DSSP file (Angstrom, degrees, kcal/mol; ACC not computed):
  #  RESIDUE AA STRUCTURE BP1 BP2  ACC     N-H-->O    O-->H-N    N-H-->O    O-->H-N    TCO  KAPPA ALPHA  PHI   PSI    X-CA   Y-CA   Z-CA
    1    1 A M              0   0    0      0, 0.0     2,-0.1     0, 0.0     0, 0.0   0.000 360.0 360.0 360.0 125.8   16.8  -35.6  -23.5
    2    2 A N     >  -     0   0    0      1,-0.1     4,-2.0     4,-0.0     5,-0.2  -0.325 360.0 -97.4 -86.8 175.0   20.4  -34.7  -22.5
    3    3 A I  H  > S+     0   0    0      1,-0.2     4,-2.4     2,-0.2     5,-0.2   0.843 121.4  55.3 -63.5 -36.2   22.1  -35.8  -19.3
    4    4 A K  H  > S+     0   0    0      1,-0.2     4,-2.5     2,-0.2    -1,-0.2   0.916 109.0  47.5 -64.1 -42.0   21.3  -32.6  -17.4
    5    5 A D  H  > S+     0   0    0      2,-0.2     4,-2.4     1,-0.2    -1,-0.2   0.884 111.2  51.7 -65.6 -37.8   17.6  -33.0  -18.1
    6    6 A E  H  X S+     0   0    0     -4,-2.0     4,-2.5     2,-0.2    -2,-0.2   0.915 111.1  47.3 -64.2 -42.6   17.8  -36.7  -17.0
    7    7 A I  H  X S+     0   0    0     -4,-2.4     4,-2.7     2,-0.2    -2,-0.2   0.923 112.5  49.0 -65.6 -43.7   19.5  -35.8  -13.7
    8    8 A K  H  X S+     0   0    0     -4,-2.5     4,-2.1     2,-0.2    -2,-0.2   0.900 112.5  48.3 -62.9 -40.2   16.9  -33.0  -13.0
    9    9 A A  H  X S+     0   0    0     -4,-2.4     4,-2.4     2,-0.2    -2,-0.2   0.915 113.7  46.4 -65.6 -42.9   14.0  -35.4  -13.7
   10   10 A L  H  X S+     0   0    0     -4,-2.5     4,-2.6     2,-0.2    -2,-0.2   0.883 109.6  55.1 -66.4 -37.8   15.5  -38.0  -11.5
   11   11 A K  H  X>S+     0   0    0     -4,-2.7     5,-2.5     1,-0.2     4,-0.6   0.913 111.8  43.4 -60.8 -43.6   16.2  -35.5   -8.8
   12   12 A E  H  <5S+     0   0    0     -4,-2.1     3,-0.4     3,-0.2    -2,-0.2   0.892 113.2  52.0 -69.0 -39.6   12.5  -34.4   -8.8
   13   13 A Q  H  <5S+     0   0    0     -4,-2.4    -2,-0.2     1,-0.2    -1,-0.2   0.903 118.0  36.6 -63.1 -41.9   11.3  -38.0   -9.0
   14   14 A K  H  <5S-     0   0    0     -4,-2.6    -1,-0.2    -5,-0.1    -2,-0.2   0.455 105.8-125.3 -90.5  -2.3   13.4  -39.0   -5.9
   15   15 A N  T  <5 +     0   0    0     -4,-0.6    -3,-0.2    -3,-0.4     2,-0.2   0.928  56.8 160.5  55.4  47.0   12.9  -35.7   -4.1
   16   16 A A      < -     0   0    0     -5,-2.5     2,-0.4    -6,-0.2    -1,-0.2  -0.568  35.9-145.5 -99.9 161.2   16.7  -35.4   -3.9
   17   17 A V        -     0   0    0     -2,-0.2     2,-0.5     2,-0.0    15,-0.1  -0.991  11.3-145.6-125.7 135.3   18.9  -32.4   -3.3
   18   18 A I        -     0   0    0     -2,-0.4    15,-2.2    13,-0.2    16,-1.7  -0.900  12.1-169.1-107.0 125.4   22.3  -32.0   -4.9
   19   19 A L  E     -a   34   0A   0     -2,-0.5     2,-0.4    14,-0.2    16,-0.2  -0.914   8.4-172.9-109.6 137.9   25.1  -30.3   -3.0
   20   20 A A  E     -a   35   0A   0     14,-2.4    16,-2.0    -2,-0.4     2,-0.1  -0.991  20.2-126.2-135.5 141.4   28.3  -29.4   -4.8
   21   21 A H  E >   -a   36   0A   0     -2,-0.4     3,-1.1    14,-0.2    16,-0.2  -0.383  29.8-113.6 -74.9 160.5   31.7  -28.0   -3.7
   22   22 A Y  T 3  S+     0   0    0     14,-0.9    -1,-0.1     1,-0.2    15,-0.1   0.827 113.3  58.1 -61.0 -32.5   33.1  -24.9   -5.3
   23   23 A Y  T 3  S+     0   0    0     13,-0.2    -1,-0.2     2,-0.0     3,-0.1   0.475  83.6  99.0 -86.1  -1.1   36.0  -26.9   -6.8
   24   24 A V  S <  S-     0   0    0     -3,-1.1     5,-0.1     1,-0.2    -4,-0.0  -0.365  89.9 -70.8 -80.1 167.2   33.8  -29.4   -8.9
   25   25 A A    >>  -     0   0    0      1,-0.1     4,-1.9    -2,-0.1     3,-0.7  -0.141  40.2-118.8 -58.1 149.8   33.2  -28.9  -12.6
   26   26 A D  H 3> S+     0   0    0      1,-0.2     4,-2.0     2,-0.2     5,-0.1   0.828 112.4  62.3 -59.1 -34.0   30.9  -26.0  -13.7
   27   27 A E  H 3> S+     0   0    0      1,-0.2     4,-0.9     2,-0.2    -1,-0.2   0.871 106.3  45.1 -62.1 -36.2   28.5  -28.5  -15.3
   28   28 A I  H X> S+     0   0    0     -3,-0.7     4,-1.2     1,-0.2     3,-0.5   0.901 110.1  53.6 -74.0 -41.2   27.9  -30.1  -11.9
   29   29 A Q  H 3< S+     0   0    0     -4,-1.9    -2,-0.2     1,-0.2    -1,-0.2   0.832 102.4  60.8 -61.7 -31.3   27.5  -26.7  -10.1
   30   30 A E  H 3< S+     0   0    0     -4,-2.0    -1,-0.2     1,-0.2    -2,-0.2   0.860 111.2  37.1 -65.3 -35.5   24.9  -25.8  -12.7
   31   31 A I  H << S+     0   0    0     -4,-0.9    -1,-0.2    -3,-0.5   -13,-0.2   0.580  96.7 105.2 -93.3  -9.1   22.6  -28.7  -11.7
   32   32 A A     <  -     0   0    0     -4,-1.2   -13,-0.2     1,-0.1     3,-0.1  -0.391  61.8-149.2 -72.5 147.5   23.4  -28.5   -8.0
   33   33 A D  S    S+     0   0    0    -15,-2.2     2,-0.4     1,-0.3   -14,-0.2   0.810  86.9  25.0 -80.6 -33.5   20.8  -27.0   -5.6
   34   34 A Y  E     -a   19   0A   0    -16,-1.7   -14,-2.4     2,-0.0     2,-0.4  -0.997  65.3-171.0-135.0 137.3   23.5  -25.7   -3.3
   35   35 A V  E     +a   20   0A   0     -2,-0.4     2,-0.3   -16,-0.2   -14,-0.2  -0.993  33.9 103.4-126.8 134.8   27.2  -24.8   -4.0
   36   36 A G  E     -a   21   0A   0    -16,-2.0   -14,-0.9    -2,-0.4   -13,-0.2  -0.979  63.7 -59.6-179.5-170.7   29.7  -24.0   -1.3
   37   37 A D     >  -     0   0    0     -2,-0.3     4,-2.7   -16,-0.2     5,-0.3  -0.344  60.7 -91.4 -88.0 177.0   32.6  -25.1    0.8
   38   38 A S  H  > S+     0   0    0      1,-0.2     4,-2.3     2,-0.2     5,-0.2   0.895 124.5  49.2 -58.3 -43.6   32.6  -28.1    3.2
   39   39 A F  H  > S+     0   0    0      2,-0.2     4,-2.0     1,-0.2    -1,-0.2   0.939 113.8  44.5 -64.7 -47.2   31.4  -26.1    6.2
   40   40 A A  H  > S+     0   0    0      1,-0.2     4,-2.1     2,-0.2    -1,-0.2   0.897 114.9  49.1 -64.8 -39.7   28.5  -24.4    4.4
   41   41 A L  H  X S+     0   0    0     -4,-2.7     4,-2.9     2,-0.2    -1,-0.2   0.864 108.8  52.6 -69.6 -34.8   27.4  -27.6    2.7
   42   42 A S  H  X S+     0   0    0     -4,-2.3     4,-1.9    -5,-0.3    -1,-0.2   0.899 110.2  48.2 -68.0 -37.7   27.5  -29.5    6.0
   43   43 A K  H  X S+     0   0    0     -4,-2.0     4,-1.0     2,-0.2    -2,-0.2   0.905 113.2  48.6 -65.9 -39.9   25.3  -26.9    7.6
   44   44 A T  H >X S+     0   0    0     -4,-2.1     3,-0.8     1,-0.2     4,-0.8   0.937 110.9  49.6 -63.7 -46.6   22.9  -27.0    4.7
   45   45 A A  H >< S+     0   0    0     -4,-2.9     3,-0.6     1,-0.2    -1,-0.2   0.853 106.6  56.8 -62.4 -34.4   22.8  -30.8    4.7
   46   46 A A  H 3< S+     0   0    0     -4,-1.9    -1,-0.2     1,-0.2    -2,-0.2   0.772 108.7  46.4 -68.9 -24.6   22.0  -30.8    8.5
   47   47 A T  H << S+     0   0    0     -4,-1.0    -1,-0.2    -3,-0.8    -2,-0.2   0.532  89.2 102.1 -96.6  -6.1   19.0  -28.6    7.9
   48   48 A L  S << S-     0   0    0     -4,-0.8     2,-0.1    -3,-0.6   -31,-0.0  -0.483  84.3 -99.9 -74.7 147.7   17.5  -30.5    5.0
   49   49 A P        -     0   0    0      0, 0.0    -1,-0.1     0, 0.0    -2,-0.1  -0.420  32.9-127.2 -67.4 143.2   14.6  -32.8    5.8
   50   50 A N        -     0   0    0      1,-0.1    -4,-0.0    -2,-0.1     0, 0.0  -0.818  12.6-160.5 -93.6 118.8   15.5  -36.5    6.2
   51   51 A P  S    S+     0   0    0      0, 0.0     2,-0.7     0, 0.0    -1,-0.1   0.713  74.2  82.2 -72.5 -17.7   13.4  -38.7    4.0
   52   52 A I  S    S-     0   0    0     -3,-0.0     2,-0.5     2,-0.0    -2,-0.1  -0.784  71.2-157.7 -89.4 119.8   14.3  -41.8    6.1
   53   53 A R        -     0   0    0     -2,-0.7     2,-0.5     2,-0.0     0, 0.0  -0.838   1.6-151.9-101.1 132.0   12.0  -41.9    9.2
   54   54 A F        -     0   0    0     -2,-0.5     2,-0.6     5,-0.0    -2,-0.0  -0.869   5.3-162.6-103.7 135.0   13.1  -43.8   12.2
   55   55 A D    >   -     0   0    0     -2,-0.5     3,-0.8     3,-0.3    -2,-0.0  -0.941   8.3-167.5-120.9 108.9   10.5  -45.2   14.5
   56   56 A S  T 3  S+     0   0    0     -2,-0.6    -1,-0.1     1,-0.2    -2,-0.0   0.743  88.7  60.2 -69.5 -21.5   11.7  -46.1   18.0
   57   57 A A  T 3  S+     0   0    0      1,-0.3    -1,-0.2     2,-0.0    -2,-0.0   0.782 117.6  29.7 -74.9 -25.7    8.5  -48.0   18.7
   58   58 A H  S <  S-     0   0    0     -3,-0.8    -3,-0.3     0, 0.0    -1,-0.3  -0.617  84.8-170.9-132.3  73.0    9.2  -50.4   15.7
   59   59 A P        -     0   0    0      0, 0.0    -3,-0.1     0, 0.0    -5,-0.0  -0.270  26.2-108.7 -67.4 152.3   13.0  -50.7   15.3
   60   60 A S     >  -     0   0    0      1,-0.1     4,-2.1    -5,-0.0     5,-0.2  -0.241  29.3-106.0 -72.8 167.1   14.4  -52.4   12.3
   61   61 A S  H  > S+     0   0    0      1,-0.2     4,-2.4     2,-0.2     5,-0.2   0.853 121.6  56.3 -63.9 -33.6   16.0  -55.8   12.5
   62   62 A Y  H  > S+     0   0    0      2,-0.2     4,-2.8     1,-0.2    -1,-0.2   0.930 107.0  48.3 -62.9 -44.8   19.4  -54.1   12.0
   63   63 A I  H  > S+     0   0    0      1,-0.2     4,-2.5     2,-0.2    -2,-0.2   0.917 112.6  48.3 -63.1 -42.9   18.8  -51.8   15.0
   64   64 A L  H  X S+     0   0    0     -4,-2.1     4,-2.0     2,-0.2    -1,-0.2   0.908 112.9  48.0 -64.2 -41.3   17.8  -54.8   17.2
   65   65 A K  H  X S+     0   0    0     -4,-2.4     4,-2.0     2,-0.2    -2,-0.2   0.929 113.4  47.5 -63.9 -45.2   20.8  -56.8   16.1
   66   66 A R  H  X S+     0   0    0     -4,-2.8     4,-2.4     1,-0.2    -2,-0.2   0.874 108.6  55.0 -65.5 -37.4   23.1  -53.9   16.8
   67   67 A Q  H  X S+     0   0    0     -4,-2.5     4,-2.5    -5,-0.2    -1,-0.2   0.922 107.9  49.5 -61.0 -43.9   21.5  -53.2   20.2
   68   68 A G  H  X S+     0   0    0     -4,-2.0     4,-2.2     1,-0.2    -2,-0.2   0.903 110.0  50.9 -62.0 -41.6   22.2  -56.8   21.2
   69   69 A Q  H  X S+     0   0    0     -4,-2.0     4,-2.2     1,-0.2    -2,-0.2   0.923 111.6  47.3 -61.2 -44.8   25.9  -56.5   20.1
   70   70 A I  H  X S+     0   0    0     -4,-2.4     4,-2.3     1,-0.2    -2,-0.2   0.909 111.1  50.6 -65.9 -42.5   26.3  -53.4   22.1
   71   71 A L  H  X S+     0   0    0     -4,-2.5     4,-1.2     1,-0.2    -1,-0.2   0.891 110.3  50.3 -64.1 -38.7   24.7  -54.8   25.2
   72   72 A R  H  X S+     0   0    0     -4,-2.2     4,-0.6     1,-0.2     3,-0.3   0.913 112.0  47.7 -64.3 -41.6   26.9  -57.9   25.0
   73   73 A L  H >X S+     0   0    0     -4,-2.2     3,-1.0     1,-0.2     4,-0.6   0.862 105.5  58.6 -67.9 -34.5   30.0  -55.8   24.7
   74   74 A M  H >< S+     0   0    0     -4,-2.3     3,-0.8     1,-0.3    -1,-0.2   0.823  98.4  59.8 -64.8 -29.8   29.0  -53.6   27.6
   75   75 A K  H 3< S+     0   0    0     -4,-1.2    -1,-0.3    -3,-0.3    -2,-0.2   0.745 101.2  55.9 -69.0 -22.0   28.9  -56.7   29.8
   76   76 A L  H << S+     0   0    0     -3,-1.0    -1,-0.2    -4,-0.6    -2,-0.2   0.632  84.1  98.0 -83.9 -14.8   32.7  -57.2   29.1
   77   77 A V  S << S-     0   0    0     -3,-0.8     2,-0.0    -4,-0.6    -3,-0.0  -0.614  78.9-123.6 -77.3 126.0   33.7  -53.7   30.2
   78   78 A P        -     0   0    0      0, 0.0     2,-0.1     0, 0.0    -2,-0.1  -0.343  27.6-105.8 -69.0 150.4   35.0  -53.8   33.8
   79   79 A K        -     0   0    0      2,-0.0     4,-0.1     4,-0.0     0, 0.0  -0.447  40.7-112.1 -73.6 148.9   33.3  -51.6   36.4
   80   80 A F  S    S+     0   0    0      1,-0.2     3,-0.0    -2,-0.1    -1,-0.0  -0.999  97.6  28.1-131.1 133.6   35.2  -48.6   37.5
   81   81 A P  S    S-     0   0    0      0, 0.0    -1,-0.2     0, 0.0    -2,-0.0   0.654 103.7-115.3 -71.8 154.7   36.4  -48.1   40.1
   82   82 A P        -     0   0    0      0, 0.0     2,-0.2     0, 0.0    -2,-0.1  -0.276  29.4-115.4 -59.6 139.3   36.9  -51.8   40.8
   83   83 A E        -     0   0    0     -4,-0.1     3,-0.0     1,-0.1    -4,-0.0  -0.539  25.6-123.0 -76.3 139.8   34.8  -53.1   43.7
   84   84 A E        -     0   0    0     -2,-0.2     3,-0.1     1,-0.1    -1,-0.1  -0.611  33.6-102.3 -79.6 142.0   36.7  -54.3   46.7
   85   85 A P    >   -     0   0    0      0, 0.0     3,-1.4     0, 0.0    -1,-0.1  -0.349  44.1-101.5 -61.0 143.5   36.0  -57.8   47.7
   86   86 A T  T 3  S+     0   0    0      1,-0.2     3,-0.1    -3,-0.0    -3,-0.0  -0.381 105.1  31.6 -66.9 143.4   33.7  -58.1   50.7
   87   87 A G  T 3  S+     0   0    0      1,-0.3     2,-0.6    -3,-0.1    -1,-0.2   0.192  91.9 106.7  95.3 -17.1   35.4  -58.8   54.0
   88   88 A S    <   -     0   0    0     -3,-1.4     2,-0.4    -4,-0.0    -1,-0.3  -0.848  46.8-178.1 -99.1 127.6   38.6  -57.0   53.2
   89   89 A K        -     0   0    0     -2,-0.6     2,-0.2    -3,-0.1    -3,-0.0  -0.910  30.8-107.4-121.4 149.6   39.0  -53.7   55.0
   90   90 A K        -     0   0    0     -2,-0.4     2,-0.3     1,-0.1    -2,-0.0  -0.532  36.4-120.8 -73.8 140.4   41.8  -51.3   54.7
   91   91 A K        -     0   0    0     -2,-0.2     2,-0.3     2,-0.0    -1,-0.1  -0.639  20.1-133.4 -83.6 137.6   44.1  -51.2   57.7
   92   92 A K              0   0    0     -2,-0.3    -1,-0.0     1,-0.1     0, 0.0  -0.682 360.0 360.0 -87.0 143.3   44.4  -47.9   59.6
   93   93 A K              0   0    0     -2,-0.3    -1,-0.1     0, 0.0    -2,-0.0   0.424 360.0 360.0 -97.9 360.0   47.9  -46.7   60.5
């Protein structure tokens, strides 16, 4: 079994898709599912199904940890516009 056959077998086993730029070697373009420029490949990648499923009802430990970090940082951000202290009023001229 040569390297191309191994890659194709692994691609099928992992249900993967290979995207290749026009400027990569011809050998890579031969095994790629899609060949194009950056813009075309990014549009293609955006429409491919995502094998990783996110479940908002059961977030991962990473998501929960990151949520806590973001909430702590948000408490440090000052409110805008700044609130005037109670009891101080602007004087009319």
